[in-house]
ZADO-1210 file (C-alpha; in nm, 4 decimals, padded with zeros to 6 digits):
<atoms>
<atom x="-04.4196" y="00.1582" z="-03.1698" code="MET" pos="1"/>
<atom x="-04.1047" y="-00.0580" z="-03.1437" code="LYS" pos="2"/>
<atom x="-03.8973" y="00.1889" z="-03.0185" code="LYS" pos="3"/>
<atom x="-04.1210" y="00.3110" z="-02.7470" code="GLN" pos="4"/>
<atom x="-04.1417" y="-00.1139" z="-02.6407" code="GLU" pos="5"/>
<atom x="-03.7536" y="-00.0722" z="-02.6240" code="GLU" pos="6"/>
<atom x="-03.7615" y="00.2139" z="-02.4315" code="SER" pos="7"/>
<atom x="-03.9740" y="00.0868" z="-02.1979" code="ASN" pos="8"/>
<atom x="-03.7814" y="-00.2499" z="-02.1611" code="GLN" pos="9"/>
<atom x="-03.4840" y="-00.0105" z="-02.0751" code="GLY" pos="10"/>
<atom x="-03.6887" y="00.1261" z="-01.8000" code="ASN" pos="11"/>
<atom x="-03.7592" y="-00.1963" z="-01.6150" code="ARG" pos="12"/>
<atom x="-03.4344" y="-00.2796" z="-01.6150" code="LEU" pos="13"/>
<atom x="-03.3416" y="00.0291" z="-01.4365" code="GLY" pos="14"/>
<atom x="-03.2033" y="00.1879" z="-01.7371" code="LYS" pos="15"/>
<atom x="-03.4082" y="00.5144" z="-01.8252" code="ASN" pos="16"/>
<atom x="-03.2698" y="00.6412" z="-02.1888" code="LEU" pos="17"/>
<atom x="-03.4095" y="00.9485" z="-02.0946" code="ASN" pos="18"/>
<atom x="-03.1086" y="01.0396" z="-01.8332" code="TYR" pos="19"/>
<atom x="-02.7764" y="01.0375" z="-01.8361" code="LYS" pos="20"/>
<atom x="-02.6335" y="00.6642" z="-01.7203" code="GLU" pos="21"/>
<atom x="-02.7002" y="00.5702" z="-01.3483" code="GLY" pos="22"/>
<atom x="-02.9350" y="00.8795" z="-01.3046" code="GLU" pos="23"/>
<atom x="-03.3264" y="00.8059" z="-01.2741" code="ARG" pos="24"/>
<atom x="-03.6105" y="01.0005" z="-01.1791" code="GLU" pos="25"/>
<atom x="-03.8181" y="00.8603" z="-00.8953" code="LEU" pos="26"/>
<atom x="-04.1310" y="00.9384" z="-00.7106" code="THR" pos="27"/>
<atom x="-04.1826" y="00.9782" z="-00.3684" code="ILE" pos="28"/>
<atom x="-04.5005" y="00.8869" z="-00.1988" code="THR" pos="29"/>
<atom x="-04.6042" y="01.0699" z="00.1101" code="VAL" pos="30"/>
<atom x="-04.8291" y="00.9753" z="00.3928" code="GLY" pos="31"/>
<atom x="-04.8575" y="00.9607" z="00.7461" code="LYS" pos="32"/>
<atom x="-04.7189" y="00.7757" z="01.0232" code="SER" pos="33"/>
<atom x="-04.9279" y="00.5923" z="01.3178" code="GLY" pos="34"/>
<atom x="-04.8130" y="00.8963" z="01.5004" code="ASP" pos="35"/>
<atom x="-04.9847" y="01.1326" z="01.2406" code="GLY" pos="36"/>
<atom x="-04.6183" y="01.2618" z="01.1441" code="TYR" pos="37"/>
<atom x="-04.5378" y="01.2898" z="00.7707" code="PRO" pos="38"/>
<atom x="-04.3091" y="01.0436" z="00.6230" code="THR" pos="39"/>
<atom x="-04.1685" y="00.9758" z="00.2872" code="GLY" pos="40"/>
<atom x="-04.0962" y="00.6465" z="00.0636" code="LYS" pos="41"/>
<atom x="-03.9326" y="00.5905" z="-00.2447" code="MET" pos="42"/>
<atom x="-03.8858" y="00.2666" z="-00.4319" code="ASN" pos="43"/>
<atom x="-03.5112" y="00.2188" z="-00.6270" code="ILE" pos="44"/>
<atom x="-03.4697" y="00.0337" z="-00.9453" code="PRO" pos="45"/>
<atom x="-03.4032" y="-00.3378" z="-00.8998" code="TYR" pos="46"/>
<atom x="-03.0758" y="-00.2863" z="-01.0813" code="GLN" pos="47"/>
<atom x="-02.9617" y="-00.0629" z="-00.8227" code="TRP" pos="48"/>
<atom x="-03.0605" y="-00.3290" z="-00.5665" code="PHE" pos="49"/>
<atom x="-02.8178" y="-00.5792" z="-00.7374" code="LYS" pos="50"/>
<atom x="-02.5165" y="-00.3536" z="-00.7723" code="GLU" pos="51"/>
<atom x="-02.5203" y="-00.2917" z="-00.3864" code="LEU" pos="52"/>
<atom x="-02.4896" y="-00.6483" z="-00.4001" code="ASN" pos="53"/>
<atom x="-02.8118" y="-00.6784" z="-00.1400" code="LEU" pos="54"/>
<atom x="-02.9790" y="-01.0182" z="-00.0978" code="GLU" pos="55"/>
<atom x="-03.3893" y="-01.0316" z="-00.0736" code="PRO" pos="56"/>
<atom x="-03.3660" y="-01.0775" z="00.2883" code="LYS" pos="57"/>
<atom x="-03.1519" y="-00.7988" z="00.3557" code="GLN" pos="58"/>
<atom x="-03.3993" y="-00.4905" z="00.4429" code="LYS" pos="59"/>
<atom x="-03.1675" y="-00.2578" z="00.5803" code="ASN" pos="60"/>
<atom x="-02.9333" y="00.0001" z="00.4116" code="VAL" pos="61"/>
<atom x="-02.7486" y="00.2953" z="00.5355" code="ILE" pos="62"/>
<atom x="-02.8945" y="00.6219" z="00.3859" code="ALA" pos="63"/>
<atom x="-02.7586" y="00.9896" z="00.4512" code="LYS" pos="64"/>
<atom x="-02.8861" y="01.3210" z="00.3670" code="CYS" pos="65"/>
<atom x="-02.5914" y="01.5404" z="00.3043" code="GLU" pos="66"/>
<atom x="-02.5251" y="01.8917" z="00.0773" code="ASN" pos="67"/>
<atom x="-02.8640" y="01.8524" z="-00.0878" code="GLY" pos="68"/>
<atom x="-02.8249" y="01.4650" z="-00.2089" code="GLU" pos="69"/>
<atom x="-02.9288" y="01.1477" z="-00.0815" code="ILE" pos="70"/>
<atom x="-02.6727" y="00.8769" z="-00.0231" code="ILE" pos="71"/>
<atom x="-02.7482" y="00.5013" z="-00.0017" code="ILE" pos="72"/>
<atom x="-02.4950" y="00.2213" z="00.0586" code="ARG" pos="73"/>
<atom x="-02.4921" y="-00.1437" z="00.1908" code="LYS" pos="74"/>
<atom x="-02.5196" y="-00.1930" z="00.5746" code="ASN" pos="75"/>
<atom x="-02.1901" y="-00.4391" z="00.6149" code="ASN" pos="76"/>
<atom x="-02.3328" y="-00.5470" z="00.9602" code="ASN" pos="77"/>
</atoms>
């Protein structure tokens, strides 16, 4: 049982021991916008938030989809 608890602790810290370092499986929630168009949302681990040196008041990042990958970086503006 202790092994499972240690694994769960790792997950809460943004480290999933089942995946190579820095990689996580995230869930996308699909809903509809006010206009009725589909929209997708996902949460990133807080560890990544800290790695980007974001402050809790900073709500905007730069994201792009390129060659089948999503790239997220800090918005320096």
